N, C-alpha and C positions, 0 to 999 in steps of 0.2 A: 236129247233124241239119239237113239242108237242108229247104226248104219242100216239095221234091218227095217227100221221104221221111216227112214228118210224117203221122201218122194224121189222117184228115179226119172232121170231125163236122158233120153237118147241124144247124143251130140255127134253130128256127122260133118267132118271137115277133113280135107286132104292135107292140111298144113299142120304138122305135129305141134308147132308152137301154139297154134290156136286151140288145139285140143287140150294141151297142157293148161293153158290159161283158163279155158272153160271149166276144166275139172276143179281147179283151185277156186274159181269164182263161185261155182255151184256148191262145192264142199263148204265154203265159208258161209254160204246163205242157207245151209241146211239141206242140201240136195245131194243125191248120188249121181254122178255122171256115168253114162254107159257109152263109151267112145266107139266110133266107127269111122273109117276113112274113105268109104265109097258106098254107092247105092246098094249093091248086093250084100255087103257086110252089114249095112244099116238095117236092111230088111230082115236079115237073119237075127240080128240082135233084138229087133222089135218083136219078132215072132216068138223068140224064146223067152225074153225077159219081160215083155209086156210093160214097157215104161209108162209113166204117167203123162209125159209130154216129150216133145222132140224139138231140138234146135238144129237146123240143117243148113249147110252151105248151098249156094245156088250152082256153083261150078265144081263138079266132082270128076274124078278120073275115068269112071265107067258110066257116066251119064250126067244128069243134072238134077238139081233140087226140085224142079218142076215135076219130072218123071217120078222121083222118089215120093214126093208129096201125093201125087195121084195114086201111086201103088199103095201107100199107107192108107189112103182114104177108102180103098176098096174094102177094108175090114176094120179100120180103127177110127175112133172118134176123138182120140187124144189131141190136145192142143199142139199145133205145129207152128213154130216160129222159123222163118227163113232169115238167116244171117249172112249177108253178102256184101262184097265190095261193089257190086253193081247197084248203083243208086238211081237209075233213071226210072221214070214213071211207067214205061212199058213193062219193064221187068217186074215191078211191084204188082201191076195189074195182072200179069200172067201168073205170078205166084199165088195171089189171092184167088184168082179164078180156078186154080188147080186144087184149092181146098186149104191153103195155108190160112192160119188165123192172124198172123202178124208178120211184119217185115222190118228188120233192123239192118241198117247199113254199117259196114266197117269203115273206119275204126269206130268202135262202139263204147259207150259208157257201161262199165259193169253194173253200176247201180240201176241204170235205166233198163238194161237187159233183164236183171232179176225182177225189177218192178213189173215189167211187161209179162214175164213168165208167171209171176204170182197172180196178176190180173187175169190172165188166160186160164189158169188153173181154177180160180174162183168162179169164173163163168162156167167152166166145165162141171164144177161141183153141183151147181143148181140149187134149188130150194125144195123143201118138202111140204110147204104150206100153201102153195098156190093152186088155183082151180083149173078146171078144164075150160078151154075157149073153143067155140065152134063158130066158124064163119064161112058161108058159101061152100060147104063141103070139105073145108079144111078143119081138122080137129087137132088142137094143141093141148096135149096132156102135160102140163107144166111139172107136176111132181115126178112123173116118170121120164120127162124130157123126150117125149115121143110125139111125132107129128104124122098124121095120115091125111091123104088127099083122096076123097071118094073111097074111103075104106082101105086104101093101099098105103102102107108105111113108106115114108120118104126119109132119106138119110140127110141130116144137116150136120155141119160142123158145129162145135160148141159156140163159136162166135155167131154163126148164122142163126142158131137157136136163140141166143140172147137178143139179137137184133129183132127177130120175129116176135119174141116175147114182149119187147119194148113197144113195137108197133101194134101188135094185137091187143096188148093190155091197155092201150090208149086209143082203141079203134074209134074212128070218126074224128079224132083230134089231130090237127096239123102239128107235127113234130119237126122242129128246125134241124138243119144239118148239124149245127153245133150241139143241140140238145141230145141228138142220137149219138153223136161221136163221144161226148163226155159221159153219157150214161152207160154206153156199151163198151167203149175202149178206154175211157179215162181222159183226164184233162190234157195229157200230152198229145192227144189226137184232135183237139178241139177244132183245128182248121184243116184237117186232112180229108177233104171231101172226096178225093179220089178213092180212098179206102172204102168209104161209105158207098159210093156208086158201084164199086166192084162187088161188094157183098149184096147190095140190093139187086143187082143183075142176077147173081147166083140164086138168091131167094126166089125171084120171079120165075126163073127157069124151072125151079124145083116144085113150086106150089101152085103156079098159075097155069091152067090148061091153055094150050095154044088158041083154042077157039072159045074159051070161056071168059068170064069177067076178070077185069084187072083188079086184083085185091090191094096191091100197093100202088097208090096213086101219087104221081109226082106233082108237087107245087113248084113250078120252075123257079130256080134261084133261091128257094126258101127251104124246102124240106119235103117230107113225105107224110102221107095220111093212109091209114089202113081202113079198108071198107068196114062199114057197120054190119 
């Protein structure tokens, strides 16, 4: 694979040694790293280079990863992984609610980080052979990865789209927390129900009208079911 054909990953961290490490890790895994050390520089790099994915730190000198993620989500659907030394649950939920697809804590395993990056890129790639699903005014065009609610297109992150596809593709059937986590995120997330709850909340906010029917139904302590 030549440098020109390598998938490109925006990496944003204010620690030079972390940026150097990420460049080596990504290079060895077949990716090209696009480094940035702050929010504004990262936005400039993303706008000019149009990377395939992003790995961003939570704490940055001119803002934070939450703000960066929100601003990227205004125009980009690329997978975003937050890489941070902040490992508490509240930080993870805030990052996922801002549009991040994944959250990895420092110190991190290079192999795990690359595996998560690859899994997120696969989800973002989608499939060209799946049908159109329509339920209660929500239309999910799987080949085009397009979702409309009452005729209006809504923006979903790649992970949100994969979660919706899993739910809607099995509408009427109860899917357990573990089943959804393994199918959408992979086996490494089998017990991470907080990640699932945060993404379910985002999906509900985007596709369910405030005064309309609940499409994603909670089976307390077990999982979720999508309306028929």
